[in-house]
C-alpha positions in Angstrom: 87.0 23.3 -18.3 89.4 25.6 -20.2 87.4 25.0 -23.3 84.3 26.3 -21.6 86.0 29.4 -20.3 87.3 30.0 -23.8 83.8 29.8 -25.2 82.4 32.1 -22.5 85.2 34.7 -23.3 84.6 34.3 -27.0 88.2 33.0 -27.7 86.9 29.6 -29.1 83.8 28.4 -30.7 81.3 26.0 -28.9 81.5 22.4 -30.3 78.3 21.5 -32.2 76.2 19.0 -30.5 74.8 16.0 -32.2 71.2 17.3 -31.8 71.6 20.0 -34.5 71.2 23.7 -34.6 68.8 25.0 -31.8 67.6 27.7 -34.2 66.7 25.1 -36.9 64.8 23.0 -34.2 62.9 26.1 -33.1 61.8 26.8 -36.6 60.7 23.1 -37.0 58.8 23.2 -33.9 57.1 26.4 -34.9 56.3 25.1 -38.3 54.8 21.9 -36.8 52.7 24.0 -34.3 51.3 26.2 -37.1 50.6 23.3 -39.4 48.7 21.3 -36.7 45.2 20.5 -37.4 42.4 22.9 -36.1 40.4 21.7 -33.2 37.3 19.6 -34.1 35.0 21.9 -32.2 33.7 24.9 -34.2 34.0 28.3 -32.6 31.0 29.8 -34.5 27.6 28.1 -35.2 25.5 29.2 -38.1 21.8 28.4 -37.5 18.6 28.6 -39.4 16.6 27.7 -36.3 13.2 26.0 -36.1 10.7 27.6 -33.6 10.8 24.6 -31.2 12.0 24.7 -27.6 14.8 22.2 -28.2 16.5 24.5 -30.7 16.5 27.3 -28.2 18.2 25.0 -25.7 20.8 24.0 -28.2 21.6 27.6 -29.0 22.0 28.4 -25.4 24.1 25.4 -24.9 26.4 26.6 -27.9 26.8 30.0 -26.1 27.6 28.4 -22.8 30.4 26.3 -24.5 31.9 29.5 -25.6 30.9 29.6 -29.2 29.5 32.5 -31.2 26.2 31.9 -32.9 25.1 33.5 -36.1 21.2 33.1 -36.3 19.2 33.6 -39.6 15.7 34.7 -38.7 14.7 35.7 -42.2 12.3 32.8 -42.6 10.5 33.5 -39.3 7.3 35.6 -38.8 8.0 38.7 -36.7 6.6 37.4 -33.4 8.4 34.1 -33.4 11.6 35.7 -34.5 11.4 38.4 -31.9 10.8 35.6 -29.2 13.8 33.8 -30.2 16.0 36.9 -30.4 14.8 38.0 -26.9 15.8 34.5 -25.6 19.2 34.8 -27.2 19.8 38.3 -25.8 18.8 37.0 -22.3 21.4 34.1 -22.5 24.1 36.4 -23.8 23.3 39.0 -21.2 23.6 36.3 -18.5 27.0 35.2 -19.9 28.1 38.9 -20.1 28.1 38.6 -24.0 26.3 40.6 -26.6 24.0 40.2 -29.6 24.8 42.2 -32.7 22.6 42.7 -35.8 24.7 41.6 -38.8 22.2 42.3 -41.4 18.4 42.4 -41.6 17.3 39.2 -40.1 20.8 38.0 -39.2 22.1 38.3 -35.6 25.5 37.4 -34.1 25.4 36.3 -30.4 28.8 36.1 -28.7 29.2 34.7 -25.1 31.8 37.4 -24.1 31.9 41.1 -24.7 34.8 42.3 -26.8 34.8 39.2 -29.1 33.0 41.1 -31.8 34.1 44.5 -33.3 31.8 46.8 -35.3 33.1 48.9 -38.0 30.5 51.3 -39.3 31.4 53.6 -42.3 29.9 57.0 -41.8 30.6 59.7 -44.4 33.7 58.1 -45.6 35.2 57.8 -42.1 35.2 54.4 -40.3 34.3 54.1 -36.8 35.7 51.2 -34.8 34.1 49.9 -31.6 33.8 46.8 -29.5 30.6 45.0 -28.5 
């Protein structure tokens, strides 16, 4: 008991426990957490879809699961591509998400607003916004 009081007052040092230094254990735990394998489920899906209905359902399912979907519509004719894009916009809207044009014919659909930031350089100044 006197030893504990001495340690609390700073008159003596606390005896080291057999477990080791807590700071070292914290570092090892942090290192193990950082080096842990990534989850098997992808957070983003890259898709060059076919015009069939099943592909639309799979894209909608990916958005419902919380994944972002990057869709390449460059190989589609204008009418088919517009139909698929309208469908994706409807699904994203229902989930309170957004669809952003990444490049001509490439669209990024996210299931939640705020997951995608757009940085548009304009006259040398960069504008930052959230979708």
